[in-house]
N, C-alpha and C positions, 0 to 999 in steps of 0.2 A: 504494500500500500504506500503510495507516494503522497506528497503534499496536496496535489489536486484532488485525489480521492478523499482525503480527510476534509478538505474544504467543501466538497459536495455533500458530505455527511452533516455538516453544520451550517444551517441556514445563516446567511449574513456574516459568516466568519471572515471573509475577505474585507468587507466593509468595517467590521469591528477591528480587525488587525490594522487596517490603514488608519483608522481613527486613533487607535492606541499609539501607533508609531508617531503620528502627528502630535499628539499630546505629550509624549515623552520628549520629543524634540523641542516643543514650545515651552514647557514648564521648566523653570530654573530655580536653583538654590544659590544663595550667597553665603559663603563661609569665610570667617575671619580667624586668623591665628590668635592664640592666647595673648600674644604681645601686641596685637592690633596692627602689625606692620605689613601683613600680607593678607590679601583678600582674593578668593577665587570664586568665579561664577561657573556653575556646572549645570547642564541640563539633565533631565532624567534618563537620558541615554548614556550618561557618564562621559560626556564630551565637555572639556573645559572651554568655555566661551569667552572668558575674560580673566585676566590676572592683574591685580594691582599690587605694586610693591612700593613701600615707603622709600623715598630717595635716600634716607639715612642708611638703609641696608645695602645700597649700591656701592658703598665705600669698600674697597678691597679688604680692609681689616675686619669687615663684618661678614665675610663670605660664609663662615661657619653658621652664624645666626640666620643668614638668608637661607642657606640650605635646610637647616632645621625647621624654619618657619614654612618653607615651601613643602617639605615632606609632610609636616603636620597638617597644613591646610588642605593639601591635595588628597591625602588619605581620608580626612574628615569629610571632604566634599564627595568623594567616591562612595564612602559608606552611606552618607545621607541620600545620595542619588540612587544607590542600589535599593535602599528601603522604599523610596518613592516609586521607583520602577516596579517593585513588587506590589505595592499598594494599587498602582494604576492597572497593572495586569490583572490582579484579583478583581478589581472593580469591573474591568472589561469582560472577564470571564462570567461574572454574575449577570451580565447583560444577555448572554447567549441563552 
């Protein structure tokens, strides 16, 4: 059984899938590091759409702090996005 066979078995599945993908792309989260110096914007498809870095972290002597802040905020953003993706998917499945 392939994807097309499955879609035939579920009325409106393609429409629901398309709507879900659109919502996952459109909806965004903004996450800021604990020190407030790095902010990431991520959509529910786990794509980073914007990254704001405080200019003070661009000083070469602050490279370690920049790296730590980036890792922290990106991991937090991905985790939050993953949770929202699961929520949206569950909501879409309930529509079937």
